[in-house]
Backbone as JSON Lines, residues from 0, in Angstrom:
{"i":0,"aa":"M","n":[-68.93,-51.94,10.4],"ca":[-68.39,-53.42,9.98],"c":[-67.23,-53.38,9.22]}
{"i":1,"aa":"K","n":[-67.85,-52.36,7.39],"ca":[-67.01,-52.15,6.6],"c":[-66.02,-51.12,6.49]}
{"i":2,"aa":"G","n":[-66.26,-50.58,7.55],"ca":[-65.74,-49.03,7.71],"c":[-64.67,-49.82,8.73]}
{"i":3,"aa":"E","n":[-65.16,-50.7,8.83],"ca":[-63.87,-51.25,10.33],"c":[-62.83,-51.28,9.04]}
{"i":4,"aa":"S","n":[-63.25,-52.54,9.16],"ca":[-62.62,-53.19,8.13],"c":[-61.11,-52.46,7.37]}
{"i":5,"aa":"A","n":[-61.82,-51.71,6.86],"ca":[-61.14,-50.33,5.71],"c":[-60.18,-49.85,6.51]}
{"i":6,"aa":"E","n":[-60.77,-49.25,8.02],"ca":[-59.59,-48.81,8.53],"c":[-58.51,-50.06,8.87]}
{"i":7,"aa":"A","n":[-58.34,-50.77,9.18],"ca":[-57.39,-51.98,9.38],"c":[-57.13,-51.84,8.28]}
{"i":8,"aa":"V","n":[-57.31,-52.05,6.87],"ca":[-56.64,-52.16,5.87],"c":[-55.98,-50.82,5.66]}
{"i":9,"aa":"K","n":[-55.38,-50.15,6.22],"ca":[-55.13,-48.71,5.87],"c":[-53.89,-48.83,6.45]}
{"i":10,"aa":"V","n":[-54.07,-49.23,8.49],"ca":[-53.12,-49.47,9.19],"c":[-52.39,-50.23,8.87]}
{"i":11,"aa":"L","n":[-52.64,-51.09,8.28],"ca":[-51.74,-52.52,7.69],"c":[-50.76,-51.93,5.91]}
{"i":12,"aa":"L","n":[-51.3,-51.72,5.75],"ca":[-50.96,-50.77,4.26],"c":[-49.73,-49.9,5.21]}
{"i":13,"aa":"R","n":[-50.11,-48.54,6.03],"ca":[-49.47,-48.03,6.58],"c":[-48.04,-48.1,6.89]}
{"i":14,"aa":"E","n":[-47.79,-49.85,7.55],"ca":[-46.88,-50.36,7.87],"c":[-46.28,-51.3,6.83]}
{"i":15,"aa":"A","n":[-46.88,-51.53,6.7],"ca":[-46.46,-52.59,5.18],"c":[-45.1,-51.41,4.58]}
{"i":16,"aa":"T","n":[-44.43,-53.1,4.23],"ca":[-43.0,-52.26,3.32],"c":[-43.96,-52.43,1.26]}
{"i":17,"aa":"V","n":[-43.27,-52.06,0.89],"ca":[-43.12,-51.39,-0.32],"c":[-43.1,-52.28,-1.08]}
{"i":18,"aa":"D","n":[-42.29,-54.18,-0.75],"ca":[-42.22,-55.06,-1.6],"c":[-43.72,-56.11,-1.12]}
{"i":19,"aa":"E","n":[-43.74,-55.96,0.7],"ca":[-45.05,-55.89,0.74],"c":[-46.49,-55.92,0.11]}
{"i":20,"aa":"I","n":[-46.79,-54.54,0.08],"ca":[-47.53,-54.07,-0.82],"c":[-47.56,-54.93,-2.86]}
{"i":21,"aa":"Q","n":[-46.04,-54.93,-2.55],"ca":[-46.35,-55.2,-4.73],"c":[-46.4,-56.84,-4.56]}
{"i":22,"aa":"E","n":[-46.09,-57.18,-3.25],"ca":[-46.6,-58.9,-2.94],"c":[-48.24,-58.63,-3.52]}
{"i":23,"aa":"L","n":[-48.49,-57.97,-2.58],"ca":[-50.09,-58.22,-2.97],"c":[-50.56,-57.84,-3.69]}
{"i":24,"aa":"A","n":[-50.5,-57.05,-3.95],"ca":[-50.5,-56.68,-5.45],"c":[-50.43,-57.87,-7.02]}
{"i":25,"aa":"D","n":[-49.52,-58.62,-6.79],"ca":[-49.69,-59.32,-7.25],"c":[-50.44,-60.97,-7.07]}
{"i":26,"aa":"Y","n":[-50.54,-60.16,-5.79],"ca":[-51.11,-62.33,-4.7],"c":[-52.42,-61.78,-5.96]}
{"i":27,"aa":"L","n":[-52.99,-60.27,-5.84],"ca":[-54.44,-60.26,-5.86],"c":[-54.65,-59.81,-7.52]}
{"i":28,"aa":"K","n":[-53.76,-59.82,-8.42],"ca":[-53.73,-59.81,-10.42],"c":[-54.3,-61.42,-9.88]}
{"i":29,"aa":"T","n":[-52.89,-62.44,-9.48],"ca":[-53.3,-63.62,-9.74],"c":[-54.11,-64.13,-9.46]}
{"i":30,"aa":"K","n":[-54.91,-64.1,-8.57],"ca":[-56.01,-64.25,-8.23],"c":[-57.2,-63.87,-9.69]}
{"i":31,"aa":"R","n":[-57.03,-62.53,-9.79],"ca":[-58.08,-61.74,-10.5],"c":[-58.0,-63.51,-11.83]}
{"i":32,"aa":"L","n":[-57.15,-63.31,-11.66],"ca":[-56.54,-63.99,-13.1],"c":[-57.42,-65.66,-13.66]}
{"i":33,"aa":"M","n":[-56.99,-65.84,-11.96],"ca":[-57.22,-67.39,-12.42],"c":[-58.55,-67.45,-11.87]}
{"i":34,"aa":"N","n":[-59.71,-66.2,-11.45],"ca":[-60.97,-66.42,-11.44],"c":[-61.78,-65.84,-12.66]}
{"i":35,"aa":"D","n":[-61.07,-65.47,-13.31],"ca":[-61.43,-64.7,-15.16],"c":[-61.03,-66.06,-15.73]}
{"i":36,"aa":"Q","n":[-60.4,-67.5,-15.61],"ca":[-60.08,-68.51,-16.22],"c":[-61.02,-69.62,-15.86]}
{"i":37,"aa":"I","n":[-61.47,-69.6,-14.59],"ca":[-62.54,-70.17,-14.09],"c":[-64.03,-69.74,-14.99]}
{"i":38,"aa":"S","n":[-64.12,-68.48,-14.98],"ca":[-65.85,-68.33,-14.93],"c":[-65.73,-68.38,-16.48]}
{"i":39,"aa":"P","n":[-66.83,-68.62,-17.7],"ca":[-67.07,-69.05,-18.58],"c":[-66.74,-67.73,-19.0]}
């Protein structure tokens, strides 16, 4: 199952534009920062 989702991510990244990848990276960074602030 985990391997399947990894393959799906690879396909998505291959088809994604640079802008989309940058947007995803920014989203993940923001999400991580918010999680850090919530955690004590």
